[in-house]
N, C-alpha and C positions, 0 to 999 in steps of 0.2 A: 645851079644845084652841082655839087660834083657829088658825082657817082660812085666814083673809085677811088681804091686810092694813090693811085696813077697822079691825074688827074689833081691829088690832093697833093703829095707831097710835091707838085711842079706848081702850081700853086703857092706854096710856102717857098718857093725856091724863086721862086718872083717877087713876091712882099719882103726877102730877104737881100734881093737889089736892090729895091725899093726903098728898102730904107738905109741906105751905104750912102744916099744924097742925102747931106737936111732942108733942101730944097724939097723936098716928095711930104715931110715930115712940117715944116711948117710956114710954108704962101700956098696959101689954099687956092692959088689960082693954078696952078698945072698941074699939067693931062695928070704927074705921075704924083701928084697928091691925091686927086682924084683916084683912081687906079688905082692908089694902094686903100684908099680905104671898102671903094667897093668889093676890093677882094682879101680886105680883110673882116668884113661883116661874113663873107662867100665860106671863108672857110672857117668862124666863129658856132652858122651854121650848123655844119657839119658834122666840127668838132663836137658842138650839145646832143648830137641825134648820133653822131659815134660812141662818141666817148660822155655816154651821164655819167655826172656825177651824182655817184648814191650816197643821201646823209650820212653821219655818224650813229653809228649804233648808241647806247648810255654806257654799255662797259667802255668805248672809245673813247669819249667824250672823258668818264671820268678820270682814266688814268694820263687823257693828253691835260687836265685840267690840276690834278695831284702833280706831275710832270713842272706843272709854268710854275704854279702854285711852293712848288717843294716840296709835297705835302706826303709820307706816307701812312699808310693808314691803320693807325693806330695815334696821329694826329685828326684823318681823317673824321673820324669815328667820332672823337670828340668834337670837332665841330658842325656834325651834325645831327650828336648827339645821341646817338648810335650802340654798337658790341662795335669791337670787331668784326665779330667770326659774322657777322651781315656782313658790310661791308666788302667782306669774306665770299661770299656767295652771292652782293653784283657781281662783284669785278670776275670775277667765277661765271658770271652766264646762270648764277644753281637756282636765282629765285631772282622776284621783280622789289625795285622795293616801292611799297604802295605809297600814297597820292600826297600824306605830308608830305614824307618821305623823300618823293622825284619837286613835290618843290625848293624841301629845301635844298637839295641837290642842285636843282637852278639861281636862286635865291643867291647860297654862300659860293655857290660854283663860279658864279654868269655866269650863265649857260645853256642855250636856248632850253625854253621850255618845250617845245614840240618838239627836239630832241629827248629830252629828259621824260618828256607825254610817252614817248613816240608815234607822232599824229605828225 
């Protein structure tokens, strides 16, 4: 278990060195392969504990999906069959969508339901 940032940095440096040899990546019988896998697991555990990834907010999800789908607020309001002003309220965080609209957002924007519903 990594306890300090210095330990973390040292192990990451060692992983980088091990990655320089294809033998350590491809040959499961080498010491380097085993060491690389063990150290990678240790680093992953440290990163999950030290740098947890938060779920995105509803506003972040809507804005990202709008960008990915090339939608503006008007087009999103048409897709969801609600007013542009209501979309604006959701995007500014002034109000939360009711369950029916949240369901439509999840389905029509292909977004994770748990994020849209805030669970």
